[in-house]
Every structure is written in C-alpha cells, then in structure tokens.
C-alpha positions in Angstrom: 38.5 146.9 201.9 40.6 149.7 200.6 43.5 148.2 202.7 43.2 144.9 200.8 43.1 146.6 197.5 46.3 148.5 198.3 48.0 145.4 199.6 47.2 143.5 196.3 48.5 146.4 194.2 51.7 146.5 196.3 52.2 142.8 195.8 51.7 143.2 192.1 54.2 146.0 191.9 56.7 144.1 193.8 56.2 141.0 191.7 56.6 143.1 188.5 59.7 144.7 189.9 61.1 141.3 190.8 60.6 140.1 187.2 62.2 143.2 185.9 65.2 142.6 188.1 65.4 139.0 187.2 65.2 139.9 183.5 67.9 142.5 184.0 70.0 140.0 185.8 69.4 137.5 183.1 70.4 140.0 180.4 73.5 141.1 182.4 74.5 137.5 183.0 74.0 136.7 179.3 76.1 139.7 178.3 78.8 138.7 180.7 78.8 135.2 179.5 78.9 136.4 175.9 81.7 138.7 176.6 83.7 136.0 178.5 83.1 133.6 175.5 84.2 136.3 173.1 87.3 137.0 175.1 88.0 133.3 175.2 87.5 133.0 171.5 89.7 136.0 170.9 92.4 134.5 173.1 92.2 131.2 171.2 92.4 133.0 167.9 95.3 135.1 169.1 97.1 131.9 170.2 96.4 130.3 166.9 97.6 133.4 165.0 100.8 133.4 167.2 101.4 129.7 166.4 100.9 130.4 162.7 103.2 133.5 162.9 105.8 131.5 164.8 105.6 128.7 162.3 106.0 131.2 159.4 109.0 132.8 161.2 110.6 129.4 161.8 110.0 128.4 158.2 111.6 131.7 157.0 114.4 131.3 159.4 115.0 127.7 158.2 114.9 128.8 154.6 117.4 131.7 155.3 119.7 129.3 157.2 119.6 126.8 154.4 120.2 129.6 151.9 123.1 131.0 154.0 124.6 127.5 154.4 124.4 127.0 150.7 126.0 130.3 150.0 128.8 129.6 152.5 129.4 126.2 151.0 129.5 127.8 147.5 131.9 130.4 148.7 134.2 127.8 150.4 134.1 125.7 147.3 135.0 128.7 145.1 137.8 129.7 147.5 139.2 126.2 147.5 139.1 126.1 143.7 140.8 129.4 143.4 143.4 128.3 146.0 144.0 125.1 144.1 144.3 127.0 140.8 146.8 129.4 142.3 148.8 126.4 143.6 148.7 124.8 140.2 149.8 128.0 138.5 152.7 128.5 141.0 153.7 124.9 140.6 153.6 125.1 136.8 155.6 128.4 136.9 158.2 126.8 139.1 158.4 123.8 136.8 158.7 126.1 133.8 161.4 128.1 135.5 163.2 124.9 136.4 163.0 123.6 132.9 164.2 127.0 131.5 167.0 127.1 134.1 168.1 123.6 133.0 168.2 124.6 129.4 170.2 127.7 130.1 172.6 125.7 132.3 173.1 123.2 129.5 173.8 126.0 127.1 176.5 127.4 129.5 178.1 124.0 129.8 178.1 123.7 126.1 179.8 127.1 125.7 182.5 126.2 128.2 183.1 122.8 126.7 183.4 124.4 123.2 185.9 127.0 124.5 187.9 124.3 126.3 188.1 122.1 123.2 189.3 125.0 121.1 192.0 126.0 123.6 193.2 122.4 123.8 193.6 122.4 120.0 195.8 125.5 120.4 197.7 123.8 123.2 198.5 120.8 120.9 200.1 123.1 118.4 202.3 124.8 120.9 205.0 123.1 123.0 205.9 124.5 126.4 203.4 127.2 126.8 200.8 125.0 125.3 201.0 122.6 128.2 200.1 125.5 130.6 197.2 126.4 128.4 196.0 122.7 128.5 196.1 122.5 132.3 194.2 125.8 132.8 191.6 124.9 130.1 190.9 121.6 131.7 190.5 123.2 135.1 188.1 125.7 133.6 185.8 122.9 132.6 185.9 121.3 136.0 185.4 124.6 137.9 182.4 125.6 135.7 180.9 122.2 136.3 181.3 122.8 140.1 179.6 126.2 139.7 176.7 124.8 137.8 176.1 122.2 140.5 176.0 125.0 143.1 173.6 127.0 140.9 171.3 124.0 140.5 171.0 123.8 144.3 170.4 127.5 144.6 167.7 127.6 141.9 166.2 124.4 143.1 165.1 125.8 146.4 161.3 126.2 146.4 159.6 129.6 146.8 158.1 128.5 150.2 161.6 127.6 151.6 163.0 130.9 150.2 160.2 132.8 151.9 160.9 131.1 155.2 164.7 131.0 155.4 165.9 132.7 152.2 168.2 131.5 149.5 170.9 128.9 149.9 173.7 131.4 150.9 176.2 128.5 151.5 176.0 127.4 147.8 176.0 131.0 146.6 179.2 131.5 148.5 180.8 128.3 147.1 179.9 129.4 143.6 181.4 132.9 144.1 184.6 131.4 145.5 184.9 129.2 142.5 184.1 132.1 140.2 187.0 134.1 141.6 189.3 131.2 140.8 187.9 131.0 137.2 188.6 134.7 136.8 192.2 134.4 137.9 192.7 131.6 135.4 191.2 133.7 132.6 193.8 136.4 133.4 196.5 133.8 133.3 195.3 132.6 129.9 195.4 136.2 128.6 199.0 136.5 129.6 199.9 133.1 128.1 198.1 134.0 124.9 200.7 136.7 124.1 203.4 134.1 124.2 201.8 131.9 121.4 203.7 131.8 118.1 200.8 132.1 115.7 198.5 135.1 115.6 195.6 132.8 114.6 196.1 130.8 117.9 196.2 134.1 119.8 192.9 135.1 118.2 191.4 131.7 119.0 192.3 132.0 122.6 191.0 135.5 122.7 187.6 134.5 121.3 187.3 131.6 123.7 188.1 133.8 126.6 185.4 136.2 125.6 183.0 133.3 125.5 184.1 132.3 129.0 183.7 135.9 130.3 180.1 136.0 128.9 179.3 132.9 130.8 180.8 134.3 133.9 178.8 137.5 133.6 175.6 135.5 133.3 176.5 133.4 136.4 177.3 136.5 138.4 173.9 138.0 137.6 172.1 134.8 138.7 174.0 134.7 141.9 173.2 138.4 142.7 169.5 137.8 141.9 169.5 134.7 144.2 170.8 136.8 147.1 167.8 139.2 147.0 164.2 138.6 148.1 162.4 138.7 151.4 162.6 135.9 154.0 161.1 135.6 157.5 164.5 134.5 158.9 166.3 137.4 157.4 163.7 139.8 158.7 163.9 138.4 162.2 167.7 138.6 162.2 167.5 142.2 161.2 165.1 143.0 164.0 167.4 141.1 166.4 170.5 143.1 165.3 168.7 146.4 166.0 
C-alpha cells in the first residue's frame, strides 16, 4: 500500500515538473520569438531610416548641385558680360584714337598746304631763285602727303596685331627716309631765303619753315612712339639672338 502511495506521489511530482518545464519552454520560446520580432522590426525601421536619410542626402545633394550650377552659370554670364564690355571699351578707344589721329593728320596736311601756298606766293615775286623755291615747296607738299600715308598705315594697325608681330616697321622706315629728304629740302630753302630781295619775303619763308619744322617734330615723335611696345615676335627674336 505504501508503495502505491509513493508511486502516485512520484508521478504527480513528475507531472508537475513536466508542466513547469513546458511552461518554461513556452516562456522561453515566446521571449525568443518576441526578441526575433523586435530585431526584425528594428531592422525594418533601420532600413526605412536609412532610406529616408539617403533620400534627404540625395535631395540636399541635388539642391546643392542645382545651386552650384546656377552660381557657375551666373559667374560665366558675368565674365562674358565683363569680357564683352572690355572689348567694347577697347574698340571704342581704338575708334576714338583713330578719329583723333585723322583729325591731327588733317591739321598737319593743312599746315603744310598753307606753308607751301605762302612760299609759292614768294616764288611768284622773285625771278630765278623763286623758281627753285617753287620746286622745293611743291615737293614738300608731295613728300608730306607720302609721310601721312605711311603714318596712317602705322597707326591703323590694331592692338592685337601689334601685340603679336609689333608695329609696321616697313612703313616707319619709309616715313623716316622721306622725313630725311624733307629736312634736306628745308635746309635748302633756308639757304635760298637769304638770296631773296625783299626782307618781307625772307620773313615769310622763315615763318613757313618754322611751321614745317613743327610738323616734322610732331611726325618724328609719332614714329618713335610707334617703334616702342611689346610684341611676341620681337620677344621671340630677342631670345633667339641670345
């Protein structure tokens, strides 16, 4: 009898222990499932956050790119406008200089023409020596016209061409050679002046020679200025000569 009671109690204890184990397993499995679900939820949330962050970063990147492109476009536009304005200013300056040069050239021509006319009047009043004065006076007009043509070509060269190859040295040399001939003739006129009968004619010739010499001085200065300035060709030639 005691044996049976002990056996029943043992079964009860084993049954209770089994239930406890099952309960513990059930709790453990539930916790494990809950933890796995939580981890899955966290992973999904992290992925969603990463997508949102990536979207925000892309949006910011796109906005910055658009802003940078806009700034670059504005900078290019500003640079193009400034470059165009500089070109217009340079063009206007060259045109103004050209107009000013033409006016000065016309004034020199007028001075020479006036001097020649006055000397021709003196020549008409003086036989013999007057004919020599006439010939030289007429040649003065022709030679000064030749010089002005050379000056026009020299001054007409653009700044870009001057920067690349320099001034028109050929025309400068032509003008200088003609200037030397003009100066020789001026000295001849000074000598002829002393042979004129009337003091008033001598004075007239003297005044006109002064006018011619002033014109010559102005032309010499222009030729000297035209020789100066930097040019790539001149710079390269100097390097080659070294």
